[in-house]
VMD Tcl script that draws the C-alpha trace (Angstrom):
set ca {
  {10.10 17.55 -20.15}
  {7.68 18.64 -22.93}
  {5.39 15.81 -21.97}
  {5.60 16.72 -18.28}
  {4.55 20.30 -19.07}
  {1.76 19.16 -21.31}
  {0.47 16.84 -18.73}
  {-0.81 19.83 -16.69}
  {-3.42 20.27 -19.44}
  {-3.99 16.71 -20.55}
  {-2.84 13.31 -19.34}
  {-0.12 11.73 -21.57}
  {0.18 8.03 -21.67}
  {3.81 6.82 -22.16}
  {3.58 3.16 -21.40}
  {0.82 0.39 -21.46}
  {1.09 -3.33 -20.74}
  {-0.96 -6.33 -19.68}
  {-0.04 -9.05 -17.27}
  {-1.54 -12.26 -16.17}
  {-2.77 -10.59 -12.99}
  {-3.69 -7.10 -14.07}
  {-5.59 -6.66 -17.38}
  {-4.15 -3.22 -17.98}
  {-1.24 -1.31 -16.53}
  {-0.60 2.24 -17.66}
  {2.09 4.81 -16.86}
  {0.96 8.35 -17.48}
  {2.23 11.88 -17.05}
  {-0.53 13.65 -15.16}
  {-0.21 17.13 -13.60}
  {3.48 16.92 -14.05}
  {3.92 13.66 -12.24}
  {4.25 10.04 -13.40}
  {1.48 7.88 -12.14}
  {0.72 4.09 -12.47}
  {-2.87 3.18 -13.11}
  {-4.88 0.10 -13.66}
  {-8.01 0.05 -15.87}
  {-10.26 1.79 -13.41}
  {-8.16 3.18 -10.52}
  {-4.85 4.68 -9.54}
  {-2.32 2.08 -8.40}
  {0.59 4.26 -7.47}
  {1.44 8.01 -6.99}
  {-1.52 10.33 -7.80}
  {-4.43 9.93 -5.46}
  {-3.15 6.55 -3.83}
  {0.11 8.19 -2.57}
  {-2.00 11.02 -1.12}
  {-4.25 8.40 0.71}
  {-1.34 6.43 2.10}
  {0.62 9.63 3.02}
  {-2.42 10.59 5.17}
  {-2.36 7.30 7.00}
  {1.37 7.70 7.78}
  {0.60 11.17 9.05}
  {-1.99 9.64 11.33}
  {0.52 7.24 12.81}
  {3.14 10.09 12.81}
  {6.40 10.61 10.77}
  {8.58 11.00 13.98}
  {7.42 7.79 15.28}
  {7.86 5.90 11.92}
  {11.52 7.14 11.70}
  {12.30 5.13 14.97}
  {10.97 1.95 13.54}
  {13.35 -0.84 12.47}
  {11.25 -2.99 10.07}
  {8.41 -2.19 7.72}
  {6.39 -4.69 5.66}
  {4.50 -3.49 2.60}
  {1.96 -5.88 1.15}
  {1.04 -4.65 -2.30}
  {3.91 -2.60 -3.76}
  {2.61 -1.66 -7.26}
  {4.75 1.39 -8.37}
  {6.03 1.90 -4.86}
  {4.66 5.28 -4.09}
  {4.20 4.50 -0.27}
  {7.78 3.33 -0.12}
  {8.91 6.50 -1.90}
  {7.06 8.35 0.80}
  {8.72 6.37 3.52}
  {12.18 6.91 2.08}
  {12.02 10.36 0.50}
  {9.60 12.24 2.73}
  {9.91 10.55 6.13}
  {13.60 9.54 5.76}
  {13.11 6.06 7.12}
  {16.45 4.26 7.23}
  {15.39 0.80 8.50}
  {14.55 -2.32 6.59}
  {11.70 -2.20 4.16}
  {10.23 -5.45 2.75}
  {7.82 -5.14 -0.08}
  {5.66 -8.03 -1.34}
  {4.12 -7.88 -4.80}
  {2.31 -10.67 -6.74}
  {2.71 -9.10 -10.23}
  {6.34 -9.17 -11.46}
  {5.26 -7.05 -14.47}
  {4.44 -4.17 -12.02}
  {7.79 -4.49 -10.37}
  {9.48 -4.13 -13.78}
  {7.53 -0.94 -14.41}
  {8.25 0.27 -10.97}
  {12.05 -0.26 -11.43}
  {12.13 1.27 -14.90}
  {9.86 4.26 -14.51}
  {9.94 5.04 -10.71}
  {13.56 3.86 -9.72}
  {12.39 1.44 -7.08}
  {15.43 -0.73 -7.56}
  {17.66 2.25 -6.45}
  {16.46 2.30 -2.84}
  {19.19 0.61 -0.72}
  {17.09 -0.36 2.30}
  {14.41 -2.13 0.15}
  {13.92 -5.82 -0.49}
  {11.33 -6.85 -3.04}
  {9.71 -10.23 -2.75}
  {7.61 -11.36 -5.73}
  {5.05 -13.53 -4.04}
  {1.38 -13.82 -2.88}
  {0.81 -11.81 0.20}
  {-1.08 -14.60 1.87}
  {1.69 -17.01 1.16}
  {4.28 -14.62 2.35}
  {2.81 -13.96 5.82}
  {2.53 -17.68 6.32}
  {6.35 -18.17 5.68}
  {7.98 -15.19 7.11}
  {9.61 -15.42 10.59}
  {10.26 -11.68 10.99}
  {8.21 -9.36 13.07}
  {7.55 -5.88 12.04}
  {6.96 -2.42 13.47}
  {4.68 -1.19 10.67}
  {2.59 -3.47 8.37}
  {1.05 -1.61 5.29}
  {-1.67 -3.47 3.45}
  {-2.60 -2.02 0.14}
  {-3.71 -4.91 -2.02}
  {-6.09 -4.53 -5.03}
  {-6.70 -5.97 -8.36}
  {-8.18 -3.06 -10.11}
  {-11.03 -2.01 -7.90}
  {-11.35 -5.45 -6.17}
  {-9.87 -6.47 -2.77}
  {-9.20 -10.23 -2.21}
  {-11.44 -11.78 0.31}
  {-8.66 -13.29 2.35}
  {-7.68 -9.79 3.62}
  {-10.80 -9.85 5.76}
  {-10.75 -13.56 6.92}
  {-9.79 -14.56 10.52}
  {-6.70 -16.52 9.64}
  {-4.97 -13.74 7.69}
  {-6.03 -11.09 10.29}
  {-4.69 -13.18 13.10}
  {-1.42 -13.82 11.24}
  {-0.77 -10.20 10.64}
  {-1.42 -9.44 14.26}
  {1.10 -12.17 15.22}
  {3.76 -10.63 12.87}
  {3.21 -7.14 14.47}
  {5.50 -6.06 17.20}
  {4.11 -4.70 20.48}
  {3.45 -0.85 19.93}
  {3.70 -1.44 16.13}
  {0.93 -0.40 13.57}
  {-1.03 -1.66 10.81}
  {-2.04 0.75 8.10}
  {-4.84 -0.87 5.96}
  {-6.11 0.80 2.84}
  {-9.67 -0.27 1.73}
  {-12.00 0.59 -0.94}
  {-15.68 1.13 -0.18}
  {-17.84 1.38 -3.36}
  {-21.10 0.28 -1.76}
  {-22.97 -0.66 1.38}
  {-21.70 -4.33 1.43}
  {-18.09 -2.91 1.46}
  {-18.93 -0.73 4.35}
  {-20.44 -3.56 6.35}
  {-17.35 -5.73 5.48}
  {-15.16 -2.99 7.00}
  {-17.27 -2.68 10.13}
  {-16.92 -6.58 10.63}
  {-13.07 -6.11 10.14}
  {-12.90 -3.49 12.88}
  {-14.70 -5.95 15.28}
  {-11.95 -8.45 14.89}
  {-9.66 -6.38 17.38}
  {-10.07 -6.66 21.20}
  {-8.74 -4.58 23.95}
  {-5.18 -5.55 23.20}
  {-5.32 -3.22 20.08}
  {-6.30 0.46 19.52}
  {-8.05 0.71 16.06}
  {-9.21 3.83 14.31}
  {-11.04 4.12 11.02}
  {-10.79 7.17 8.77}
  {-13.74 7.22 6.20}
  {-13.87 9.00 2.83}
  {-10.10 9.42 2.36}
  {-10.07 10.55 -1.33}
  {-13.85 9.69 -1.38}
  {-13.92 5.93 -2.04}
  {-11.23 4.89 0.41}
  {-11.36 4.07 4.10}
  {-8.12 3.83 6.13}
  {-7.51 1.76 9.27}
  {-4.69 2.25 11.66}
  {-4.23 -0.43 14.23}
  {-1.86 -0.20 17.15}
  {-0.79 -3.32 19.03}
  {-0.90 -2.46 22.74}
  {0.35 -5.62 24.26}
}
mol new
graphics top color blue
foreach p $ca { graphics top sphere $p radius 0.5 }
foreach p [lrange $ca 0 end-1] q [lrange $ca 1 end] { graphics top cylinder $p $q radius 0.2 }
display resetview
């Protein structure tokens, strides 16, 4: 409790760990809240939770409550899952896919992710998972970073087409991207051009300054 109070004045690091995938993972008390950070960016809670909460607001909390299945690609500390369960009161099935097992250990220990009854965590590469899964989803949240870098496969035709195939009609994709330079902005415009008249796509720029959000609805 003392650390929580002090964190309103100065961040207090309580855990640090390296993994094969992430060079640095830190759990810190900041402004009275536990957050998970990589070397250069927020991974869970903090600004990232605000970003994805906005995206879920754009889709609509009431609509999301009626969904049956949600896929989260890139779990980290699980802040978007906490928003779904604690704030939106989503009762359906959530499948979370995370490449880094060290992060899941941190998420369970510090953020209680393993206490969520309607959540299944799969430790796997997101690309490999979407190739293998036979389920279809009402909402697919894509939030995959290695520090400030986004894997190239997220913007390639095969992955995009596979995600679209896994999405139910009237379902949504929520895609969080980071735009640090003009090249990233051009990349995002090319991503937007992948969707035809069967989809309704919206882009929300400058969400927490360096992030652009996409919401994509499958119309038919």
